[in-house]
C-alpha positions in Angstrom: 86.8 109.5 99.5 87.3 108.0 96.0 90.3 107.8 93.8 91.7 106.1 90.7 95.1 104.9 89.8 97.3 107.9 88.9 95.6 110.4 91.2 97.7 112.0 93.9 97.2 111.7 97.6 98.2 114.8 99.7 98.8 114.2 103.4 98.8 117.6 105.1 101.5 118.4 107.7 100.2 117.7 111.2 102.3 120.2 113.2 103.6 123.7 112.5 106.6 123.6 110.1 105.8 120.1 108.8 105.4 120.1 105.0 102.7 118.3 103.1 103.6 114.9 101.7 102.4 114.0 98.2 102.3 110.6 96.6 100.9 108.9 93.5 98.2 106.3 93.9 99.5 103.2 92.1 96.8 100.8 93.2 93.2 101.1 94.5 92.6 98.2 96.9 89.1 99.1 98.0 85.8 98.6 96.0 84.6 101.4 93.7 87.6 103.7 94.3 87.5 103.6 98.1 90.5 103.1 100.4 92.9 101.5 101.1 95.3 102.7 98.4 98.9 101.8 97.6 100.8 105.1 97.4 104.3 105.7 96.0 106.0 108.8 97.3 108.7 110.8 95.6 111.5 109.1 97.6 110.4 105.7 96.1 108.8 104.5 99.4 105.4 102.8 99.0 102.8 102.5 101.6 99.3 101.1 101.9 97.1 103.9 103.3 93.6 104.4 104.5 93.6 108.2 104.4 92.1 110.1 107.3 90.8 113.7 107.6 94.4 115.1 107.1 94.5 113.8 103.5 93.0 114.9 100.2 92.9 113.2 96.7 93.9 115.4 93.8 92.9 114.1 90.3 95.8 113.3 87.9 96.4 115.7 85.0 95.6 113.0 82.5 92.0 112.5 81.2 90.2 110.4 83.8 89.1 106.9 82.8 87.1 105.1 85.4 89.2 102.2 86.7 87.1 101.0 89.6 
């Protein structure tokens, strides 16, 4: 998994009825775009995450500029 600042991390719900949680990657802490990532969620909460198989990275809508 690779990401750049501005991409979105989607954490899929783990149980029936649980909604997906989406946040913006505000900092890439690993080398060459690899985890861990600092992620800011819509409620303002920030977390450092090493995403597992229940997560996906969605590119930002802005033109991509390599920031690794």
